[in-house]
C-alpha positions as CSV (number, residue, x, y, z in Angstrom):
1,M,242.4,34.5,109.5
2,F,240.3,31.6,108.2
3,E,237.7,32.1,105.5
4,S,235.9,29.0,106.6
5,K,233.7,28.4,109.6
6,L,232.7,25.4,111.7
7,L,229.7,24.7,113.9
8,V,229.5,21.6,116.1
9,A,226.0,21.0,117.7
10,A,225.0,18.2,120.1
11,I,221.4,17.1,119.9
12,V,220.3,15.6,123.3
13,G,217.2,14.6,125.1
14,K,215.2,11.7,126.4
15,P,214.4,8.7,124.2
16,N,211.8,9.1,121.5
17,V,211.6,12.9,121.5
18,G,212.6,13.2,117.8
19,K,216.4,13.8,118.0
20,S,217.2,11.6,115.0
21,T,214.3,13.0,113.0
22,L,215.7,16.5,113.6
23,M,219.2,15.6,112.5
24,N,217.9,13.8,109.4
25,R,215.9,16.9,108.6
26,F,219.0,19.2,109.0
27,I,221.1,16.9,106.8
28,G,218.5,16.0,104.2
29,E,219.4,12.3,104.5
30,D,218.2,9.4,106.6
31,L,221.5,8.8,108.5
32,A,219.9,8.0,111.8
33,I,217.3,5.3,112.1
34,I,213.8,6.3,113.2
35,S,211.3,4.2,115.2
36,S,208.4,4.8,117.5
37,K,210.1,2.5,120.0
38,P,212.3,4.4,122.6
39,Q,216.1,4.0,122.8
40,T,216.4,3.5,119.1
41,T,219.7,5.3,118.8
42,R,222.6,3.4,120.5
43,N,225.6,5.2,119.1
44,R,226.6,8.8,118.8
45,I,225.9,9.5,115.1
46,M,227.5,12.4,113.3
47,G,225.8,14.2,110.5
48,V,227.8,16.6,108.3
49,L,226.4,19.4,106.1
50,T,228.6,22.0,104.3
51,I,227.0,25.1,102.8
52,D,229.5,27.5,101.2
53,E,232.1,28.5,103.8
54,L,230.2,27.0,106.8
55,Q,230.4,23.3,107.8
56,Y,227.8,22.1,110.2
57,I,228.4,19.0,112.3
58,F,225.5,17.5,114.2
59,L,225.9,14.9,116.9
60,D,222.7,12.8,117.3
61,T,223.0,11.1,120.7
62,P,221.2,8.2,122.3
63,G,218.2,9.0,124.5
64,F,219.2,10.0,128.0
65,H,217.7,7.4,130.4
66,K,218.6,5.5,133.6
67,P,220.8,2.6,132.4
68,K,219.7,-1.0,133.1
69,N,222.8,-2.8,131.7
70,R,226.3,-2.2,130.5
71,L,225.1,-1.2,127.0
72,G,223.0,1.5,128.7
73,D,226.1,2.7,130.6
74,R,227.9,2.9,127.3
75,M,225.1,4.9,125.8
76,R,225.0,7.3,128.7
77,R,228.8,7.9,128.5
78,S,228.3,8.6,124.8
79,I,225.9,11.4,125.6
80,V,228.1,12.9,128.3
81,D,231.1,12.9,126.0
82,S,229.1,14.6,123.3
83,L,228.5,17.6,125.5
84,D,232.2,18.5,125.4
85,D,233.9,20.5,122.7
86,V,230.7,21.6,121.0
87,D,229.6,25.1,120.1
88,V,225.9,24.7,121.0
89,I,223.6,22.1,122.6
90,L,220.1,21.5,121.3
91,F,218.0,20.2,124.2
92,V,215.0,18.4,122.6
93,T,211.7,17.7,124.4
94,Y,208.0,17.8,123.5
95,P,204.9,19.7,124.6
96,K,204.0,19.1,128.3
97,E,203.6,21.0,131.5
98,D,207.2,20.8,132.7
99,L,210.5,19.0,132.3
100,D,210.7,15.7,134.2
101,A,213.3,14.4,136.6
102,I,215.5,12.6,134.0
103,E,215.5,15.7,131.8
104,I,216.5,18.0,134.7
105,E,219.3,15.6,135.5
106,L,220.6,15.9,131.9
107,L,220.0,19.7,132.0
108,N,222.2,20.0,135.1
109,M,225.0,18.2,133.3
110,I,224.7,20.7,130.5
111,K,224.6,23.7,132.9
112,A,227.9,22.5,134.4
113,R,229.5,23.5,131.0
114,E,229.8,27.0,129.6
115,T,228.2,26.0,126.3
116,P,225.0,27.8,125.0
117,Y,222.0,25.5,125.2
118,L,218.8,26.0,123.3
119,L,215.3,24.6,124.1
120,V,213.8,22.7,121.2
121,I,210.2,21.7,121.7
122,N,209.6,19.1,119.0
123,K,206.2,17.6,117.9
124,S,204.6,21.0,117.9
125,D,202.1,19.5,115.3
126,I,200.5,17.5,118.1
127,A,199.8,20.6,120.3
128,K,196.2,21.7,119.9
129,D,196.6,25.0,121.7
130,K,199.4,27.0,119.9
131,E,199.1,29.9,122.3
132,K,199.6,27.7,125.3
133,L,202.6,26.1,123.5
134,R,204.1,29.5,122.9
135,L,203.7,30.5,126.6
136,W,205.1,27.2,127.8
137,E,208.1,27.7,125.5
138,K,208.8,31.1,127.0
139,E,208.2,29.9,130.6
140,I,210.5,26.9,130.4
141,S,213.2,28.9,128.6
142,E,213.3,31.4,131.4
143,R,212.9,28.9,134.2
144,Y,215.9,26.8,133.2
145,G,218.1,29.5,131.6
146,F,218.0,28.4,128.0
147,S,219.7,30.8,125.6
148,K,216.6,30.5,123.3
149,G,213.5,28.4,122.9
150,I,211.7,27.3,119.7
151,S,208.8,25.1,118.9
152,L,208.9,23.0,115.8
153,S,208.0,19.7,114.1
154,A,211.0,17.7,112.8
155,L,208.5,15.4,111.2
156,N,206.9,17.9,108.8
157,G,209.6,20.5,108.9
158,E,207.6,23.3,110.6
159,N,210.0,26.0,112.0
160,V,213.1,23.8,111.5
161,D,214.5,26.4,109.1
162,L,214.1,29.0,111.8
163,L,216.2,26.9,114.2
164,F,218.8,26.0,111.5
165,D,219.2,29.6,110.3
166,G,219.9,30.8,113.9
167,L,222.7,28.3,114.5
168,G,225.2,30.1,112.3
169,K,225.8,32.7,115.1
170,Y,227.5,30.0,117.1
171,A,229.9,29.0,114.4
172,K,233.6,29.7,114.8
173,E,236.3,30.5,112.3
174,G,238.4,27.5,111.5
175,P,239.1,24.8,108.9
176,H,236.5,22.3,107.9
177,L,236.9,18.8,109.3
178,F,235.4,16.9,106.4
179,E,235.3,17.1,102.6
180,E,232.5,19.2,101.2
181,D,230.4,16.2,100.1
182,A,230.8,14.2,103.4
183,L,227.6,13.2,105.2
184,T,229.0,11.4,108.3
185,D,232.1,10.1,109.9
186,Q,230.8,6.6,110.2
187,P,231.9,3.8,107.8
188,E,229.5,2.2,105.4
189,Q,229.3,-1.0,107.5
190,F,227.8,1.0,110.4
191,I,225.1,2.6,108.3
192,I,224.2,-0.8,106.8
193,S,224.0,-2.4,110.3
194,E,221.8,0.5,111.4
195,I,219.5,0.1,108.4
196,M,219.1,-3.6,109.3
197,R,218.4,-2.7,112.9
198,E,215.7,-0.3,111.9
199,K,214.0,-3.1,110.0
200,L,214.2,-5.3,113.1
201,L,212.7,-2.5,115.2
202,N,209.8,-2.1,112.8
203,N,209.1,-5.8,112.3
204,L,209.5,-7.2,115.8
205,R,207.3,-6.7,118.8
206,Q,207.8,-5.2,122.2
207,E,211.3,-5.5,123.8
208,L,212.7,-8.2,121.5
209,P,214.5,-5.9,119.0
210,H,216.2,-4.0,121.9
211,G,218.0,-7.3,122.8
212,C,219.4,-7.5,119.2
213,A,222.6,-6.2,117.7
214,V,223.6,-6.2,114.1
215,Y,227.0,-6.2,112.5
216,V,228.5,-6.6,109.0
217,E,230.8,-9.6,109.0
218,N,232.0,-9.2,105.4
219,M,231.4,-6.8,102.5
220,Q,233.0,-7.1,99.1
221,R,232.2,-6.0,95.5
222,R,232.3,-8.7,92.9
223,E,234.9,-8.5,90.3
224,K,233.6,-7.0,87.0
225,S,230.2,-6.6,88.5
226,D,228.1,-3.9,90.2
227,I,226.9,-6.3,92.8
228,I,228.1,-6.0,96.4
229,D,228.0,-9.1,98.6
230,I,227.2,-8.4,102.2
231,S,227.3,-11.0,105.0
232,S,225.6,-9.7,108.2
233,V,224.9,-11.2,111.6
234,I,221.9,-10.5,113.9
235,V,222.7,-11.3,117.5
236,C,219.9,-12.0,120.0
237,E,219.9,-13.0,123.7
238,K,217.7,-16.1,123.7
239,K,217.1,-19.2,121.6
240,S,213.4,-18.4,121.6
241,H,214.2,-14.9,120.2
242,K,216.1,-16.5,117.4
243,G,213.0,-18.4,116.4
244,M,210.9,-15.3,116.4
245,I,213.4,-13.4,114.3
246,I,213.6,-16.2,111.7
247,G,209.9,-16.8,111.7
248,K,207.9,-19.7,110.4
249,G,209.6,-21.1,107.3
250,G,212.2,-18.2,107.6
251,L,209.5,-15.7,106.4
252,Q,210.2,-13.1,109.1
253,L,213.9,-13.0,108.4
254,K,213.3,-12.9,104.7
255,K,211.0,-9.9,105.1
256,I,213.5,-8.1,107.3
257,A,216.4,-8.8,104.9
258,S,214.3,-7.8,101.8
259,E,213.3,-4.4,103.4
260,A,216.9,-3.8,104.4
261,R,218.3,-4.7,101.0
262,I,216.1,-2.1,99.3
263,D,217.4,0.7,101.6
264,I,221.0,-0.5,101.5
265,E,221.0,-0.5,97.7
266,K,219.7,3.1,97.8
267,F,222.5,4.0,100.2
268,L,225.3,2.4,98.3
269,D,223.8,3.2,94.9
270,S,224.5,-0.4,93.8
271,R,222.9,-3.8,93.6
272,V,223.3,-5.8,96.8
273,N,223.3,-9.5,97.7
274,L,222.5,-9.6,101.4
275,S,222.8,-12.6,103.5
276,C,221.7,-12.6,107.2
277,W,222.6,-15.0,109.9
278,V,221.1,-15.1,113.4
279,K,223.1,-16.2,116.5
280,V,222.5,-16.3,120.2
281,K,224.7,-14.6,122.8
282,E,223.0,-14.7,126.2
283,D,222.9,-11.4,128.1
284,W,225.3,-9.7,125.6
285,R,224.2,-6.3,126.7
286,N,226.1,-6.9,130.0
287,N,229.2,-8.3,128.3
288,E,231.8,-5.6,127.5
289,T,233.7,-7.9,125.2
290,A,230.5,-8.7,123.2
291,I,229.5,-5.0,123.1
292,N,232.9,-4.0,121.7
293,E,232.8,-6.8,119.1
294,Y,229.4,-6.0,117.8
295,F,230.0,-2.2,117.7
296,Q,233.4,-2.7,116.1
297,G,234.8,0.5,117.5
298,F,232.0,2.7,116.2
299,N,231.4,5.9,118.2
């Protein structure tokens, strides 16, 4: 008989419904990047939280969408794989009249498994009619067979504790998979590359940042110093995009790197010397070799 318990929960839904914000709220750390642009999350990101005998593992997945390239295919496979071997699935949407076709496609994949799935209506803070929201929550839950439904705001924390407190019932007895102070299974290089990609998303317009990848080429602490030297590469698909990323006189790239360095120093709790290089790889999102290189075996 184990004294410890383990809960693994997959967080799924369309792009830009607040899945990453919800996981960050659960964990209490900004592990997953957040942007108003859809399809921000590309990898399955694991967040870990241990409270006494119970260890929570949350899987923040890419937004479920119709893929347009091989990278999109990879993201979709990541979502489907995350539905297996979990204790509960959190299906995240937002206030509206009904689920749309792409959500129902995802829901049918979930129903094919015997895993409990909960309806999470995020962005409840934008709903003007709370009574209508409550009725819609009940109606959708019953129509599609959800085990439970709850409305919340991952952004301001409203009702997140109610959802979190109810997850313990799905936990199973067993050993913890991570140390008590672990936050994720991803290496530091992945988190650093995600921080940089967040700054790209926030500083570049329209579709340009979606054609970019970021990876850490080298990372080393200086001898007898608290400074960590990080060499990173930003990959884009066109020469014209490279110019936009660098900007006039290099100002855009300097701004992106400066904002990233501040957050990376907080993450590593150390001073950082960050160098950024921009290179062009045409149509890399349809190149399996390039995708594998830039994602370096990350989940």
